[in-house]
N, C-alpha and C positions, 0 to 999 in steps of 0.2 A: 641096567638100566632100570629093572623092575624092584631091585632093592634099591636104588636113587629114590625112585617114587616113591616108595615107603619110607626112607628116612626122610624126604622131605614132605610128605603128609603129616609124620608123625612130629615134624620140627612144627607143621603149620598149627597144629592143635596145641601144641603146649606155648606157643606166644600167643596164639587167644586167646587160653586160661590166665596167663600172665595177664593179659592186657584186662580181663574180667576182673580179675582180684585187685589190680593197682585201681581199675574205675570205684569200684566198691570202696576200696580204702581211701580216695580222695574224698567220696560223698560223704564217707563219715567222718573224716579227719575234723578236728576241731583248730581252729587260726590258733597258733601259740602268740602269746604276748612279746609286744618288741622288746627289747632287751634294752637299757639304760646305758648310757654313757658309750663303755668299750661294746663294740656289737660281738668281735670272736668268731665272725660267719652265726652270727644266730646264737649267741652262747648257752641258750637252753637245751642242743644237741647233747651239751655235757652235764653229767650229773654225779657230783660226788656221794659214795654210797656209805652208810653206817656200817660199823663193824660187825653188826648184827644183822645185817640184811642177807635174806636168801635168795637168791638168784633162781629165779623161773617164771613162767609165765603170769602167775596172779601177782606179781609185782607191781605196783603200782606207781606211778611217775610223779616225782617230785622234783620241783627245780632247786638245785644247788645254790647258795647264798653267801658258800665260803671263800673260795678263790676268788670267781668271779665278781662277789662284792665287794672284795677287797680291791681288786684290780678298778673296778670302776670308781672307788674311794679315790684311787689315786687320780683318774682322769678327772674329777671334780677338783680335787686338789689343783691341781696342774693348771686348772683352768679360773683360780681363783688366787686371791694374793693371800690365802693361809702359807703358813709354812712349818705346818705339822710334818712330820717325815713320814714316808711309804711303809706300808705295813709288813714290809721285810725286814726291814732295819730294827737291830738291838741294839738300846743304846749302851756306851761304852765311853764316859766320860772320862776314863783313864788314860783315852787314848787321844795324845794330841796331834801325831804326826798324821798328816792330811793323806798320804800314801798309805799307811796302815789302814787307817779307817775306810778309803777307797776300796782296798783287800778284802776287809771284813766284810763290806756291804755287799761286795761281789758273789761272796761265799754263803752272805743271808739268803739273797736273792736266787741264786741257784738251788737253794735248800726248798726255800718258799715255794718256787715253782717245779720242784721235782713231784713226783707221784707222790700219794701218801699211802699206805697200806692198804686202805680202804678202795682207792681208785686202783692199786694193783690188782686186786682181788676181784674188781668188777672187770678191768680188762683179761685177767684170766680166765674168767667165768664166760665172758663174750669169744674169747679164741676157742677155750673148749666147745662152746656152743657150734660155731664153723666146724671144728675138726669132727665133731658128734655125727651134722648133718654129710658130711663128704664122704665118711668111711659108712656111711649108710648107703649112699649112692656107689661109691665105688669103695668096696674092704681094703684095697691093696694100696690105698693113696696113703702119701705120708705130708703130713700139715707140718707147716712151720713158718716163724715170722722173720719177719727183716724190717729195717730202717730205722726209724727215729726210738720204736717202743722199743727195739732189741737192744739197743746200744743205751736205752734209758734216757735220752734226749727227750721224748716227746712232751708237747706242751698238754696244759690240762685237756682241752678239747681236741687235742690231734687224734687222728685216727689210727687204726692197729694195720700195717701192711700185712697180708697173708697170702703166702704161696702153697700150692697143692702140687704135689709131684704124683706122678706114678699115674696118670690118668689119662685113661685108654681113648677118651674123648676127644675133638678138636676144641680150642678154647673157648669159641664162640658157644659150640653146644654145651659146654661143659658148663658156662656162667649159667644159660638158660636153664641148666636141670638143678644147679644149686639155688637160683632164685627161685625157680617155681616150688622146689621141697619148702623153703623156710616162707614163703608167703604163705601157702597151703596150710602152714603150722602157726602160723600168726607169729612168728618169731623175729619178723622183720617189719617196722613202719615205712620204711622208705626204700628203693634201691634203684639203680640206673645202671644199665650195661653200654659199655664203652667198645663194642667190636671195630669202629674203624681206628683203632689207636694201633701203633707199633704193636705194643704188647698189650692186648684186650683184656678189661680190668671191669670186673662186676662193685661196684659200690652198693655197701647196706646200712642199713642204720638199724639197730636193734630196738625193739618194741619195749622191753623193759626197762632198760638203763639211756637208750636214746647215744651210747658210744656206737660208731661207726666205723668201716673197716674196707678196706680196700684188697681185694681177691684176685690173684692172676693164677695160671693153670701152667704147668709144665715149664715155669722160670723160679731158678731156684734163687734168686736177687732181684726180681722184678723187672 
């Protein structure tokens, strides 16, 4: 009973620290500009990163105007009388067969929506950041990815699904320990812990890039 009281007191202190840090973060937050046309759950959450970018906490946020802007232009085109083709279409005047043209356009769209090398690098850096923090807390843990990112089917603004195995703590305690550490290191700009779900999950948004992640514990496939 005494050990339980100590554990509860430690958890209460941890919760208080997290609330204080989140409160300070909200007070310092700058309202984000509204996205135009296609919202994509507030597209400012995703940033296409240049190849020369170095991922560290000194990076400054930039709003990407690549895929988000092009997709926004599609929405504008569809709402007007313009007959301009969507941005992923490559002109192929030699193709007269409509089925072949549809086939090629589907391939063009899949390539357009797939991650670029810069986006892939940004996501790998984000997963490595989460892994480094987990191993600092639980040195024997194993960190892996699953879901759309692991299969290469993620969208530009999609989050990364991360599974942390061999964690000795309960999932709810593990979530709060990871959130506490990453908040204190200023590595996340927003987080949410959902401990009432069938599989408890902590949702994180990286401070430097705006990329998001869902992290679960001792669940290999979420």
